[in-house]
C-alpha positions as CSV (number, residue, x, y, z in Angstrom):
1,M,50.6,108.6,125.6
2,S,48.4,109.0,122.8
3,K,49.6,106.5,119.9
4,S,51.4,108.4,116.9
5,N,51.2,107.4,113.1
6,R,55.1,107.3,113.0
7,Y,57.1,104.5,115.0
8,I,58.5,105.5,118.7
9,I,61.3,104.3,119.7
10,G,62.0,105.1,123.3
11,V,65.9,105.1,124.1
12,I,67.0,104.6,128.1
13,A,70.1,105.5,129.2
14,S,71.4,107.5,132.5
15,Q,73.3,111.0,132.0
16,L,72.8,111.3,127.9
17,S,75.2,114.2,128.4
18,D,78.2,112.0,128.7
19,I,80.6,111.8,125.5
20,E,79.7,107.7,124.9
21,Q,76.4,108.7,124.7
22,S,76.6,111.8,122.9
23,E,78.1,109.6,120.2
24,L,76.0,107.1,120.0
25,L,73.3,109.3,120.0
26,S,74.5,111.6,116.7
27,G,74.0,108.5,115.1
28,M,70.8,107.4,116.0
29,L,68.9,110.7,115.4
30,R,70.4,110.6,112.1
31,Q,69.0,106.9,111.1
32,A,65.9,107.9,112.8
33,Q,65.5,111.6,110.7
34,E,66.3,109.2,107.3
35,R,63.5,106.4,108.6
36,N,61.0,109.2,109.6
37,I,61.4,107.4,113.3
38,D,60.5,109.3,116.5
39,L,63.2,108.7,119.7
40,L,62.0,109.0,122.9
41,F,64.5,109.5,125.3
42,L,64.5,108.4,129.1
43,S,67.7,109.9,131.1
44,N,68.5,111.2,134.3
45,I,70.6,113.7,134.3
46,Y,72.7,113.0,137.7
47,N,74.5,109.2,137.4
48,P,76.2,108.2,140.6
49,N,77.1,104.7,140.8
50,D,76.6,105.0,145.1
51,P,73.1,104.2,145.4
52,A,73.3,106.2,148.8
53,N,73.5,109.2,146.2
54,T,70.8,108.4,144.2
55,I,68.3,111.4,143.7
56,E,65.1,109.5,143.8
57,R,62.7,111.7,141.6
58,E,64.8,112.3,139.0
59,N,64.3,108.8,138.0
60,D,60.8,108.7,138.0
61,I,61.3,109.4,134.2
62,Y,62.2,105.8,134.0
63,D,58.5,104.6,135.2
64,L,57.5,106.1,131.4
65,I,59.2,103.1,129.7
66,L,55.7,101.7,130.8
67,S,54.2,103.7,128.4
68,D,52.0,102.0,125.1
69,A,53.2,104.4,122.6
70,F,56.8,102.5,122.4
71,D,57.3,100.1,119.6
72,G,60.8,99.4,120.5
73,L,63.2,100.2,123.1
74,I,66.9,100.6,122.9
75,L,68.9,100.2,126.7
76,F,72.5,102.1,126.9
77,S,72.7,99.0,129.4
78,E,76.4,99.8,130.6
79,T,75.5,103.1,131.0
80,I,73.4,102.6,134.3
81,L,75.9,101.3,137.2
82,N,73.5,102.3,140.0
83,T,72.3,99.2,141.4
84,S,68.9,100.7,142.6
85,Q,68.4,101.9,139.2
86,Q,69.3,98.9,137.4
87,K,66.7,97.0,139.4
88,L,63.8,99.6,138.8
89,I,64.3,99.7,135.1
90,V,64.5,95.6,135.1
91,E,61.5,95.8,136.9
92,H,59.6,98.0,134.1
93,L,61.3,96.1,131.5
94,S,60.1,92.6,132.6
95,H,56.4,94.2,131.5
96,M,57.6,95.1,128.1
97,A,58.7,91.5,126.5
98,H,56.1,92.1,123.8
99,V,58.1,95.1,122.8
100,P,61.3,94.4,120.5
101,L,64.3,96.1,122.6
102,I,67.9,96.1,121.8
103,A,70.3,96.7,125.0
104,L,73.9,98.6,123.8
105,G,76.6,96.9,125.6
106,T,78.1,93.9,127.8
107,P,75.6,92.1,129.9
108,Q,75.8,93.1,134.0
109,P,75.1,90.5,136.3
110,G,71.4,91.2,137.2
111,F,70.5,93.6,134.8
112,V,69.6,91.1,131.9
113,L,66.3,89.5,130.5
114,E,65.4,86.9,128.4
115,H,63.7,89.4,125.4
116,F,67.1,91.1,125.3
117,Q,68.9,91.3,122.3
118,F,72.5,92.3,123.2
119,L,75.0,94.5,120.5
120,N,78.2,95.4,121.8
121,T,81.7,95.9,120.2
122,S,84.4,94.0,121.6
123,D,86.2,95.3,124.2
124,A,89.0,92.9,124.1
125,L,89.9,94.2,120.5
126,D,89.0,98.2,121.8
127,F,91.9,98.0,124.5
128,E,94.0,95.9,122.2
129,R,94.2,98.9,119.7
130,I,94.3,101.5,122.5
131,T,97.6,99.8,123.6
132,D,98.8,99.1,120.3
133,H,98.6,103.2,119.8
134,L,100.2,104.1,123.0
135,I,103.4,101.4,122.0
136,E,103.8,102.0,118.5
137,K,103.4,105.7,118.5
138,H,103.9,106.8,121.4
139,G,107.3,104.5,122.7
140,F,105.6,103.8,125.8
141,T,106.5,100.0,127.3
142,N,105.7,100.7,130.9
143,M,102.0,101.4,131.3
144,E,99.6,100.4,134.2
145,M,95.8,100.1,133.4
146,L,92.8,100.6,135.3
147,T,89.6,98.7,134.2
148,G,86.5,98.5,135.7
149,F,84.4,96.0,138.3
150,D,86.3,93.3,138.9
151,F,83.1,90.9,138.6
152,I,81.9,92.5,135.1
153,E,83.2,90.7,132.1
154,A,84.3,93.3,130.3
155,S,86.2,94.9,132.7
156,H,88.2,91.3,132.4
157,Q,87.9,91.5,128.4
158,R,89.7,94.8,128.9
159,V,92.5,93.2,130.5
160,A,93.1,90.3,128.1
161,G,93.1,93.4,125.1
162,Y,96.2,95.2,126.9
163,R,97.5,91.8,127.6
164,A,97.5,90.5,124.4
165,S,98.9,94.2,122.5
166,L,101.8,93.6,125.2
167,E,102.7,90.1,124.6
168,R,102.1,90.7,120.6
169,H,104.9,93.1,121.4
170,G,107.3,91.4,123.4
171,L,106.4,93.1,126.7
172,T,105.7,91.0,129.6
173,Y,102.4,91.1,131.1
174,D,102.4,92.1,134.9
175,P,99.1,91.7,137.0
176,D,100.2,93.8,139.9
177,K,100.1,96.8,137.0
178,V,95.9,96.0,136.3
179,H,94.1,98.0,138.6
180,F,89.8,97.3,139.3
181,G,88.1,100.5,139.9
182,D,84.8,101.4,139.4
183,F,84.0,103.0,136.3
184,W,83.8,105.8,138.0
185,M,85.9,108.7,138.4
186,N,86.5,107.6,142.2
187,S,89.0,104.6,141.6
188,G,91.0,107.2,138.3
189,A,91.2,109.7,141.5
190,E,92.0,107.4,144.5
191,L,95.0,105.9,141.7
192,A,96.3,109.1,140.7
193,E,96.8,109.7,144.5
194,S,98.4,106.5,145.5
195,Y,101.0,107.2,142.1
196,I,101.6,110.6,144.1
197,K,102.4,109.2,147.1
198,K,105.3,106.8,145.5
199,R,106.8,109.7,143.7
200,Q,106.9,111.7,146.8
201,T,108.4,108.5,148.7
202,L,110.8,108.3,146.0
203,S,111.9,112.0,145.4
204,P,109.8,114.2,147.1
205,G,107.0,114.8,143.8
206,S,110.1,115.6,141.3
207,A,109.7,112.4,139.6
208,L,106.4,112.5,138.5
209,R,106.1,116.9,137.3
210,K,109.2,115.3,135.1
211,R,107.1,112.3,133.7
212,L,104.2,114.7,133.4
213,H,106.4,117.2,131.3
214,G,105.5,117.6,128.1
215,L,103.2,114.4,127.5
216,R,101.1,115.5,124.4
217,Y,98.4,113.5,122.3
218,A,96.4,115.3,119.2
219,G,97.2,118.8,119.7
220,H,96.4,118.5,123.4
221,F,99.5,119.3,126.0
222,C,100.5,119.2,129.4
223,K,102.5,121.8,129.9
224,K,105.0,122.0,132.5
225,T,103.1,122.7,135.9
226,E,102.8,121.9,139.7
227,S,99.5,120.5,139.3
228,V,98.8,116.9,138.6
229,C,97.6,115.4,135.1
230,R,95.0,113.0,134.9
231,I,95.2,110.6,132.3
232,A,91.9,108.5,131.3
233,L,91.5,105.8,128.7
234,R,88.2,105.8,126.7
235,S,86.9,102.9,124.6
236,Q,84.7,104.8,122.2
237,A,82.0,101.9,121.9
238,M,79.9,102.2,119.1
239,S,81.8,104.5,117.3
240,T,85.1,105.1,115.2
241,F,88.3,104.6,117.0
242,R,89.3,108.3,117.4
243,S,89.4,109.2,121.5
244,V,92.3,106.8,122.4
245,Y,92.8,108.9,125.8
246,T,92.9,112.9,126.9
247,I,94.8,114.4,129.5
248,T,93.4,117.2,131.9
249,R,94.2,119.0,134.9
250,F,92.4,118.6,138.3
């Protein structure tokens, strides 16, 4: 790749169409335009967390990490959960220690090099504020939490924030109400299924439908329906505290 007269920063991510990445990109693009900097995005489209489902040819784009055109690199570290993809990227980046690199997100085991400079929000504070909102604005007092992998620090930080909010509001923290998942839709679906089975055992599903009836947030309504609604907590990393949770049907 030929060298430009403008600075070129490579942005390494996975599935940039996701909402968190889109929020980050909007700010990055604005700043790059103001500073006359080019951004070159290296990302796949499909981002399975199971290496067995990886589309190998799609990930060839990460070979461009080795280009001599980059003046700096930005890594969206938390977006890349596939271990085989992590190994590929960290191997390439091990040859790029001469290029400044900022990693956005929490360090993940096996996905860190000595020259990485990490920039991160507070997972604990983010989830404490989310829980504060649910208690103070919506009156929720009996909440269960779905977090990420149990071997990732960020997962435990989020639980710590959830717990801190509960205890500050005089509510009892119950570790049995914390569920470790995989940062993917699989664990959310599995948890929803477990709730459905519990409710059906108690009273053929009617209790679940009553609990779901009328749930709303920011103008989004879960109307009376026979379908199941999924509630997903989202922390807007590196962004303003706007989207607390969403309600969708599946």
